N, C-alpha and C positions, 0 to 999 in steps of 0.2 A: 490494574493494579497488581501486582504479585503477589502470590503466597507468601508468608513470611519466610525468610531463608531461601526463597528461590531467586534464580537471576531472571532478568528479564530477558526474553527471546525475541529475535527478530526471525518471524516468519518468512519463509521463501526467499531467502537472501541471495539463492542463485537464480532470480527472475532477471531479466533484464528485457530490451526490446525485442531481440531475437528470440530468446527462451518464450517470453510472451506470446509472439505470433506463432510459435511452433506450437506452445500449449491449446491454443485457441483452435489451430488447425487440427490438432490431434485430437481434440474432444469435440469438436464441432459447435463449442459453446461459449462464446463471447461473453457473457455475462461472468460464467465461471472464472476464465481468464482476468477480466478485468477486475474481479473480486478479490482473486490472488493478489494481483499488482497492486489494488488500493491497500490491501492489508500489509504488504512489502512496505509500500512507501509511508504508510503510517507509523508502524512499529520501527522502521530504521528511523524515520525522522524523530521519533519519541526517544528511541534507546541512545543512537549514536550520535544525534544532532541536538539532542534536547528540546526538541519542538513541542511545545502543550499539546494535549489530547482536544484541548478545546478549540484549537484551531483547525482541526479536522471535522471535529462535530461541527461546527459553525458552517464549514464549506457542506458538509452533508446535509444541514437542514437549510441551506439555501437552495439547493438543489432539489430536495424533496418537496420544499413548498412550491418551486416554479413546476415541477413536473405534477404536483398536486397527490403525493402520497404521503402517509404518517409512517412507514416503515422502511427500513432500509432494503428489507429483502424485496419491496416492490419495485426497485430500480433496476432499469435494464443495462446492458452492457454499454449504451452510448452515454448514460448518465454517469455509471461508474467510471468511464473513461476520462470524464471532465474531472473526477475527484482525485485520481490518481496520477497527477502530473509525472512524466519519466524523470528520473534523475540524471543530469546530463553526464555524471562519471562512468555509468554502467556497471555491471555485476561485479567485476575484479575490484575495481574502486571502490565500490560500497562495501565489499568484504573486508578491504584494509582499513577503512573508515570505521567499521564495526569493533574493531580490534582495538581495545583500551590502549591510549599512547600513540595512537598512529593519526596521520592527517588523510582527506582526499587528495 
């Protein structure tokens, strides 16, 4: 939930499959890259597409239960990759879709 009077923000809007691969390569940290991707997918889904947070939370819980961890931070890159499925449209189309009144 945003603070009253603040607009919802889509974090990491410039990420796409190409920039994600570069981020992982540049940082050497797959978990960091896929966590950024997962945050982008969740916020884009919520803000631009109206997907309820509960759907993302349910997917998180399924993966955490399967892996046997209780906290999100205990998940590795492979598990976070499962949670953040790529958007087929890519970064530019995602940006256009995030602007009110536009569609993918």
